[in-house]
C-alpha positions in Angstrom: 14.2 36.4 -65.0 15.4 35.2 -61.6 18.7 36.5 -60.3 21.6 34.2 -60.9 23.2 32.4 -58.1 26.9 32.0 -58.7 28.0 28.5 -57.5 31.8 28.7 -56.7 33.7 25.5 -56.6 35.5 26.8 -53.5 32.3 27.0 -51.5 31.3 23.9 -49.6 27.6 25.0 -49.5 25.5 27.7 -51.0 22.3 28.8 -49.3 19.5 29.4 -51.8 16.8 30.9 -49.6 17.6 34.6 -50.4 17.2 34.0 -54.2 14.0 32.0 -54.0 11.2 32.8 -56.3 7.8 31.3 -55.6 4.7 30.5 -57.6 1.5 29.0 -56.2 -0.6 26.2 -57.7 -3.9 26.1 -55.7 -5.3 23.0 -57.4 -2.0 21.3 -57.6 -2.6 20.3 -61.2 -0.2 22.5 -63.1 2.9 21.1 -64.9 6.2 22.8 -65.5 5.0 23.8 -69.0 1.9 25.5 -67.5 3.9 27.9 -65.5 4.4 31.4 -66.9 8.0 32.7 -66.6 6.7 35.9 -65.0 4.4 34.0 -62.6 7.2 33.7 -60.0 7.9 36.3 -57.3 10.8 36.7 -54.9 9.6 35.3 -51.6 10.6 33.1 -48.7 10.7 29.3 -49.3 8.8 28.6 -46.1 5.1 28.6 -47.0 3.7 27.1 -43.8 0.6 25.0 -43.7 -1.0 24.8 -47.1 -2.4 22.0 -49.3 -1.6 23.9 -52.4 1.3 22.9 -54.6 4.2 25.4 -54.4 6.7 26.0 -57.2 10.1 27.4 -56.3 12.8 28.6 -58.9 16.5 29.3 -58.8 18.9 30.2 -61.6 22.4 28.7 -60.9 25.5 29.7 -62.8 28.7 27.7 -62.8 31.7 30.0 -63.4 34.1 27.1 -63.6 35.3 25.6 -66.8 34.4 22.1 -65.7 31.0 20.7 -64.6 30.3 20.6 -60.9 28.4 17.8 -59.1 26.3 19.3 -56.4 23.7 17.9 -54.0 20.5 19.9 -53.8 19.2 19.7 -50.1 15.6 20.8 -49.8 15.9 20.9 -46.0 12.7 18.9 -45.7 11.9 15.3 -45.0 8.1 15.1 -44.6 6.4 16.4 -47.8 4.2 14.0 -49.7 5.1 15.4 -53.2 8.6 16.6 -54.1 9.7 17.1 -57.8 12.9 18.6 -59.0 13.3 19.9 -62.5 16.7 20.9 -64.1 16.5 23.0 -67.2 19.8 23.7 -69.0 20.5 26.4 -71.6 19.3 24.2 -74.5 15.9 23.7 -72.8 16.6 20.0 -71.9 14.6 19.0 -68.7 15.8 16.5 -66.2 13.1 15.3 -63.7 13.6 13.7 -60.3 10.9 13.0 -57.7 10.6 11.8 -54.1 7.9 11.4 -51.4 7.5 10.8 -47.7 5.1 8.0 -48.6 7.8 5.9 -50.1 10.4 3.7 -48.3 13.7 5.2 -47.4 15.5 3.3 -50.2 13.3 5.1 -52.8 15.0 8.5 -52.1 17.3 9.9 -54.7 20.1 10.0 -52.2 20.3 8.2 -48.8 19.7 11.1 -46.5 16.9 12.0 -44.0 16.1 15.2 -46.1 15.1 15.0 -49.7 18.4 15.5 -51.5 18.8 15.4 -55.3 22.1 15.1 -57.3 22.5 18.2 -59.6 25.2 18.5 -62.3 26.0 22.1 -63.2 27.7 22.3 -66.7 30.9 24.4 -66.9 30.5 28.0 -67.9 26.8 27.4 -68.0 23.5 28.4 -66.4 21.0 25.9 -65.1 17.4 26.7 -64.0 16.3 24.6 -61.0 12.6 24.4 -60.4 11.2 22.6 -57.3 7.6 21.6 -56.9 6.5 20.6 -53.3 3.1 19.8 -51.8 1.9 18.7 -48.4 -1.2 16.4 -48.6 -1.0 15.5 -44.9 -0.1 17.1 -41.6 3.3 18.5 -42.7 3.9 22.1 -43.4 5.9 23.4 -46.4 9.2 24.2 -44.5 12.2 24.4 -46.8 15.9 25.3 -46.2 17.3 24.9 -49.7 21.1 24.5 -49.8 23.4 23.5 -52.6 26.2 21.3 -51.1 29.4 19.8 -52.3 28.9 16.0 -51.7 31.8 15.6 -49.3 30.7 18.6 -47.3 27.1 17.3 -46.9 28.4 13.8 -46.0 30.6 15.4 -43.2 27.7 17.5 -42.0 25.4 14.5 -41.9 28.0 12.4 -40.1 28.5 15.1 -37.5 24.7 15.2 -37.0 24.5 11.5 -36.7 27.3 11.4 -34.2 25.6 14.1 -32.1 22.3 12.3 -32.4 23.8 9.0 -31.4 25.6 10.5 -28.4 22.5 12.3 -27.1 20.2 9.3 -27.8 22.7 7.0 -25.9 22.7 9.4 -22.9 18.9 9.3 -22.9 18.6 5.6 -23.2 21.3 5.0 -20.5 19.5 7.3 -18.1 16.2 5.5 -19.0 17.8 2.1 -18.3 19.3 3.2 -15.0 16.1 4.8 -13.8 14.1 1.7 -14.9 16.4 -0.4 -12.7 16.0 2.0 -9.8 12.2 1.8 -10.2 12.3 -2.0 -10.2 14.5 -1.9 -7.0 12.9 1.0 -5.1 9.3 0.8 -6.5 9.2 4.6 -6.4 6.8 5.8 -9.2 8.9 8.9 -9.7 11.6 6.8 -11.5 9.1 5.2 -13.8 7.6 8.6 -14.7 11.1 9.8 -15.4 11.6 6.9 -17.7 8.4 7.9 -19.6 9.7 11.5 -19.9 13.0 10.2 -21.3 11.2 8.0 -23.7 9.2 11.0 -25.0 12.5 13.0 -25.5 14.2 10.1 -27.3 11.1 9.6 -29.4 11.2 13.3 -30.3 14.9 12.9 -31.4 14.0 10.0 -33.6 10.8 11.5 -35.1 10.9 15.3 -35.1 10.3 16.5 -38.6 10.6 13.0 -39.8 13.6 11.9 -37.8 17.0 13.2 -36.8 20.2 11.6 -37.9 19.7 8.0 -39.2 16.5 7.1 -37.3 14.4 6.5 -40.4 17.2 4.9 -42.3 18.3 2.5 -39.5 15.2 1.9 -37.4 12.2 1.7 -39.7 13.3 2.3 -43.4 10.5 0.3 -44.9 7.7 1.9 -42.8 7.0 5.4 -44.2 3.5 5.4 -42.8 5.0 4.8 -39.3 7.5 7.6 -40.0 4.7 10.0 -40.6 2.4 8.8 -37.8 5.2 8.9 -35.2 5.8 12.5 -35.9 2.1 13.2 -35.3 1.7 11.0 -32.2 4.9 12.5 -30.7 2.8 15.6 -29.8 0.8 13.6 -27.3 3.8 11.8 -25.9 5.6 15.1 -25.3 2.5 16.8 -23.9 1.7 14.0 -21.6 4.8 12.1 -20.3 7.1 15.0 -19.3 4.0 16.9 -17.9 3.1 14.0 -15.7 6.6 13.6 -14.4 7.2 17.3 -13.6 3.8 17.6 -12.0 4.4 14.6 -9.8 8.0 15.7 -9.0 6.8 19.2 -7.9 3.6 17.9 -6.3 1.2 20.0 -8.4 -1.8 17.6 -8.1 -1.6 18.2 -4.3 -0.6 21.9 -4.4 -2.8 23.2 -7.2 -5.5 20.7 -8.3 -7.4 23.3 -10.3 -4.3 24.1 -12.4 -3.8 20.3 -13.0 -7.4 20.0 -14.1 -6.8 22.7 -16.7 -3.6 21.0 -17.9 -5.4 17.6 -18.2 -8.1 19.3 -20.2 -5.7 20.6 -22.9 -3.8 17.3 -22.9 -7.0 15.3 -23.5 -8.1 17.8 -26.2 -4.7 17.5 -27.9 -4.9 13.7 -27.8 -8.3 13.7 -29.5 -7.1 16.0 -32.3 -3.9 13.9 -32.8 -5.9 10.7 -32.9 -7.9 12.2 -35.8 -4.6 13.3 -37.5 -3.1 9.8 -37.2 -6.2 8.2 -38.7 -6.2 10.8 -41.6 -2.4 10.4 -42.2 -2.8 6.6 -42.7 -5.4 7.2 -45.4 -3.7 8.0 -48.8 -6.2 10.7 -49.8 -4.9 14.0 -51.1 -8.2 15.7 -50.6 -7.6 15.4 -46.8 -4.6 17.7 -46.8 -6.4 21.0 -45.8 -8.4 19.2 -43.1 -5.4 17.5 -41.6 -3.3 20.7 -41.7 -6.2 22.5 -40.0 -6.3 19.7 -37.3 -2.5 20.0 -36.9 -2.8 23.8 -36.3 -5.7 23.2 -33.8 -3.6 20.6 -32.1 -0.7 23.0 -31.9 -3.1 25.6 -30.3 -4.4 23.1 -27.7 -0.9 21.9 -27.1 0.6 25.4 -26.5 -1.2 26.2 -23.2 0.0 23.1 -21.5 3.6 24.2 -20.8 2.8 27.8 -19.8 0.4 26.4 -17.3 3.0 23.9 -16.1 5.6 26.7 -15.9 3.2 28.8 -13.8 2.7 25.9 -11.4 6.4 25.3 -11.1 7.2 29.0 -10.5 4.4 29.1 -7.8 5.9 26.0 -6.2 9.4 27.5 -6.4 8.1 30.7 -4.6 7.0 28.5 -1.8 10.5 27.1 -1.6 9.7 23.7 -3.1 13.1 22.2 -3.7 12.2 20.1 -6.8 10.7 23.2 -8.5 14.0 24.9 -8.6 15.6 21.8 -10.2 12.9 22.0 -12.9 13.7 25.7 -13.5 17.4 25.0 -13.7 16.8 22.1 -16.1 14.7 23.9 -18.6 16.1 27.4 -18.6 19.1 26.7 -20.9 16.8 24.9 -23.3 14.3 27.8 -23.4 17.1 30.3 -24.0 18.6 28.2 -26.8 15.1 27.8 -28.3 14.4 31.6 -28.3 17.8 32.3 -29.8 17.3 29.6 -32.5 13.8 31.0 -33.4 15.1 34.5 -33.5 18.1 33.6 -35.7 15.7 31.7 -38.1 13.3 34.7 -38.3 16.2 37.1 -39.0 17.4 35.0 -41.9 13.9 34.2 -43.2 14.3 30.5 -42.6 12.4 27.8 -40.7 13.7 27.2 -37.1 15.8 24.0 -37.1 17.4 21.9 -34.4 20.8 23.4 -33.8 23.5 21.6 -31.7 23.0 24.1 -28.9 19.3 23.3 -28.8 20.1 19.5 -28.7 22.7 19.8 -26.0 20.5 22.0 -23.8 17.7 19.5 -24.4 19.9 16.8 -23.0 21.0 19.0 -20.1 17.4 18.8 -18.9 17.3 15.0 -18.4 20.7 15.1 -16.6 19.5 17.8 -14.2 16.2 15.8 -13.7 18.3 12.7 -12.9 20.2 14.8 -10.3 16.9 16.1 -9.0 15.7 12.5 -8.4 18.9 11.6 -6.7 18.6 14.6 -4.5 15.0 13.8 -3.8 16.0 10.3 -2.8 18.7 11.7 -0.6 16.3 14.1 1.1 13.7 11.4 1.6 16.3 9.0 2.9 17.7 11.7 5.3 14.2 12.5 6.5 13.4 8.8 6.8 16.5 8.3 8.9 15.7 11.3 11.1 12.2 10.0 11.5 13.5 6.6 12.3 15.9 8.0 14.9 13.1 10.1 16.4 10.8 7.1 16.4 13.5 5.0 18.2 14.0 7.7 20.8 10.2 8.0 21.2 9.9 4.3 21.5 12.6 4.2 24.1 10.9 6.9 26.1 7.6 5.1 25.6 9.2 1.8 26.6 10.6 3.4 29.8 7.2 4.9 30.6 5.5 1.7 29.7 7.8 -0.4 31.9 6.9 1.9 34.8 3.2 1.6 34.0 3.5 -2.1 33.5 5.3 -2.5 36.9 2.6 -0.3 38.5 -0.1 -2.2 36.8 1.5 -5.5 37.6 1.6 -4.5 41.3 -2.1 -3.4 41.1 -3.0 -6.7 39.4 -1.1 -8.7 41.9 -2.9 -6.8 44.7 -6.2 -7.3 42.9 -5.5 -10.9 42.4 -4.6 -11.3 46.0 -7.8 -9.6 47.1 -9.8 -11.8 44.7 -8.0 -14.9 45.9 -8.6 -13.9 49.6 -12.3 -13.3 48.8 -12.5 -16.6 47.0 -10.8 -18.4 49.8 -13.4 -16.8 52.2 -16.1 -18.4 50.1 -14.5 -21.7 49.2 -11.8 -24.0 50.6 -8.3 -23.1 49.3 -7.9 -26.4 47.4 -11.3 -26.1 45.8 -10.8 -22.5 44.9 -7.4 -23.3 43.3 -9.0 -26.2 41.3 -11.8 -23.9 40.1 -9.3 -21.2 39.1 -7.2 -23.6 37.1 -9.8 -25.9 35.5 -13.0 -23.9 35.7 -14.7 -26.7 37.7 -14.1 -28.8 40.8 -14.5 -32.6 41.0 -16.8 -33.9 43.7 -15.0 -35.6 46.7 -15.9 -38.9 48.4 -14.5 -38.8 52.0 -14.6 -42.0 54.0 -14.3 -40.2 57.4 -15.0 -36.6 58.3 -16.7 -34.8 61.2 -19.7 -32.5 60.8 -20.6 -29.7 63.3 -24.0 -28.0 63.6 -24.9 -25.2 66.0 -28.1 -23.2 66.6 -29.4 -20.8 69.3 -32.0 -22.0 71.8 -35.1 -19.6 71.8 -34.0 -17.8 68.6 -37.5 -17.7 67.2 -38.9 -15.8 70.3 -35.9 -13.5 70.4 -36.2 -12.7 66.7 -39.8 -11.6 67.3 -38.9 -9.1 69.9 -35.5 -7.8 68.7 -35.1 -5.1 66.0 -33.9 -6.5 62.7 -30.7 -4.4 62.5 -29.8 -5.5 66.1 -30.5 -9.1 65.2 -28.3 -9.0 62.1 -25.5 -7.3 64.1 -25.7 -9.9 66.9 -25.5 -12.8 64.5 -22.7 -11.2 62.5 -20.7 -10.6 65.6 -21.1 -14.2 66.9 -20.7 -15.9 63.5 -17.5 -13.9 62.8 -16.1 -15.1 66.0 -17.1 -18.7 65.1 -15.2 -18.2 61.7 -12.1 -17.3 63.6 -12.4 -20.4 65.8 -12.8 -22.6 62.8 -9.7 -21.1 61.2 -7.8 -21.5 64.4 -8.7 -25.2 64.8 -8.3 -26.2 61.2 -11.8 -26.9 60.3 -13.8 -25.6 57.3 -16.9 -23.4 57.6 -19.6 -24.7 55.3 -22.5 -22.3 55.6 -25.0 -20.5 57.8 -28.7 -21.0 57.6 -30.6 -18.5 59.7 -29.3 -19.0 63.2 -27.7 -22.3 62.3 -23.9 -22.6 61.7 -22.4 -25.6 59.9 -18.7 -26.6 59.8 -16.7 -29.7 58.9 -13.3 -31.2 59.6 -11.5 -33.5 57.2 -13.2 -31.7 54.3 -12.1 -31.2 51.5 -8.7 -32.6 52.5 -8.8 -35.7 54.8 -7.0 -35.4 58.1 -6.6 -38.1 60.8 -7.7 -35.9 63.8 -10.9 -34.5 62.2 -13.0 -35.4 65.3 -10.6 -33.9 67.7 -10.4 -30.6 65.8 -14.2 -30.4 65.6 -14.7 -31.1 69.4 -12.1 -28.5 70.3 -13.8 -25.9 68.1 -17.2 -26.7 69.5 -15.9 -26.3 73.1 -14.3 -23.0 72.1 -17.7 -21.8 70.7 -19.5 -22.6 73.9 -16.8 -20.9 76.0 -17.0 -17.8 73.7 -20.8 -17.4 74.3 -20.4 -18.0 78.0 -17.8 -15.2 78.2 -19.9 -12.9 75.9 -23.1 -13.5 78.0 -21.4 -12.1 81.1 -21.4 -8.6 79.6 -23.8 -8.6 76.7 -27.3 -7.2 77.2 -28.9 -10.2 75.3 -27.9 -13.7 76.4 -27.5 -16.3 73.7 -27.6 -20.0 74.5 -26.1 -22.4 71.9 -26.7 -26.1 71.2 -23.9 -28.0 69.4 -24.2 -31.4 67.7 -21.3 -33.4 66.2 -21.2 -36.6 64.2 -18.5 -38.4 62.3 -18.7 -40.6 59.2 -18.4 -40.7 55.4 -19.5 -37.7 53.3 -19.6 -36.4 49.8 -18.3 -32.8 49.2 -18.4 -30.6 46.2 -19.2 -27.2 44.6 -22.7 -26.5 43.4 -24.1 -23.6 41.4 -23.3 -21.8 38.1 -23.0 -18.1 38.9 -22.5 -18.1 42.7 -20.5 -21.0 43.8 -21.2 -22.7 47.1 -19.1 -25.5 48.7 -21.3 -28.1 50.5 -21.3 -31.6 52.0 -24.0 -34.3 51.7 -24.7 -37.7 53.2 -26.2 -39.4 56.1 -23.4 -38.1 58.3 -24.7 -34.6 57.8 -28.2 -35.5 58.7 -27.1 -37.3 61.8 -25.0 -34.4 62.9 -28.1 -32.1 62.5 -30.0 -34.6 64.7 -27.2 -34.4 67.3 -27.7 -30.7 67.5 -31.5 -30.9 67.8 -31.2 -33.5 70.6 -28.7 -31.5 72.5 -28.9 -29.1 75.3 -28.0 -25.4 75.5 -24.4 -24.8 76.4 -23.5 -28.5 75.8 -21.6 -30.3 73.0 -23.6 -33.4 72.0 -21.7 -36.1 70.0 -22.6 -39.4 68.5 -21.2 -42.7 69.6 -19.1 -42.9 66.4 -17.5 -39.6 67.3 -17.1 -40.7 70.9 -15.1 -43.7 69.8 -12.7 -41.4 68.0 -12.0 -39.0 70.9 -12.7 -40.9 74.1 -9.0 -41.2 74.9 -8.7 -37.4 74.8 -11.8 -35.9 76.1 -14.0 -36.5 79.2 -17.4 -37.5 77.9 -20.7 -38.3 79.7 -22.9 -41.0 78.3 -26.5 -39.9 77.9 -28.0 -43.2 76.9 -30.1 -43.9 73.8 -31.9 -40.7 72.7 -34.6 -40.7 70.1 -33.7 -38.7 66.9 -36.2 -37.7 64.2 -35.9 -40.2 61.4 -33.0 -42.0 63.0 -34.5 -43.9 65.9 -32.6 -44.2 69.2 -29.0 -43.2 69.0 -26.3 -43.4 71.7 -25.3 -39.9 72.6 -22.6 -38.3 74.7 -22.0 -34.8 76.2 -18.4 -33.6 76.1 -17.4 -32.1 79.4 -15.3 -28.9 79.1 
């Protein structure tokens, strides 16, 4: 016979675990009548993972003269089969049942645990027999307690208040950090929200729900209540792991360790997916398979956090600031967890969620929130320092750049001036400016201009006897002097062809004294050669021809521009040079009419010109 448990009216609760007697039913087919009285043995009420039916027995004695109403709390909320039998001294049997597969309203009393009302007759003894069975993932974990109704209500209200406060803190932190993520777009805050969600889910679903979760949130969904407890394993293995790994920088610091963590997370997820599918199937023969899967899932889940802790400690040793926050956040929780498990083992009970464990569990999110705030501050400080350094660097670079720009600008100005001077040596200033601005120059039609041609008498014979280098040097020396004369008298050099030199006045800009300028330049050229011949070894003799009239001027060529003039005036001027004499300036009658009031001219008469017939010609006397 079992030992009697005296239920005193003065006691708010009576723990029944020390007086528990247990009998096993491997097939789960026995009834109360099939149990032999001596088939029970004193043992712990926690039977772990088993698909067998388990019978537990207590003998309760009421020493009071009046009957006592007590509530029998199994300490469990996940079992699929729960039957309570009350056998009084006369052999009368009262039977009550419950199941995790039924809605919340089907429970004998409205509590998260399976709680049954028990009436103990005065001065009598009652035998309480409890049959439990897990046909799904749940283990047979019992903490049988006989409560006074008011005491159990107070205990539950305290738990609900604690649960509500902790859940409110978690949800508030989640909302704040979700807003921070929406504002800052920093993935750290979103990952932290996921970690908080996993913790809140754990509070609502661990062992079938804490506080009033099942009753208030999904009372008509027992299947979801069971599945959420299974799927919670993946959420708690994945979301906090991802957040902590990101916060500490483990993917960058230790990628091999992270690959190991992801392997166990993925393996756990596959096992849990099988458990979820099996839990939704109402088949009692899956009990052993689901419990085996649950044990395997626990084994694959267990290495995740030691690996994560190893990575965090390694980062902390390298003075990673966030790693120390993680250690500070989880150390109180781990200490409370160890103490809770140790206390449960010492009293032969299943570890439960004590207030200390819950509060230290909430301490972790608060410290993590502080870690994110500190991380934001550190990043902001580093960003401001980087911005300050960038501004200083930019200022130094700007100063250096200004110096370089000024230097380069001066170089470019000098280069531009050299280019401009070179272009002006090739083209008239107005034409060069037009080309630079528009990329092309419009042809000009000038009604009156004067053209000058010169060549050297006897050049062909001299070229045959004089060395080439000497010939080029002589021509360069003379033509350079002619260039200076043209510049001094305001006429435009057009080109040189062999020993011939061509220039024009009134081109490309019309001037009224174009004939006068040209004649003065021609006389200066003749005087230059006369002076040069006095001391030079080789004596050059020059013929000069000048004619005035209308011309067309413009730029020709695509790659190497050349300014030139065309028209009958040009041809006539060339004939004036051919018909002239060495050392003389030969002009046409048209040019003579323009300069006769200024220069002394000698009429030569009508002279034949190739292709022009007889033309009146004049020599200009120096």
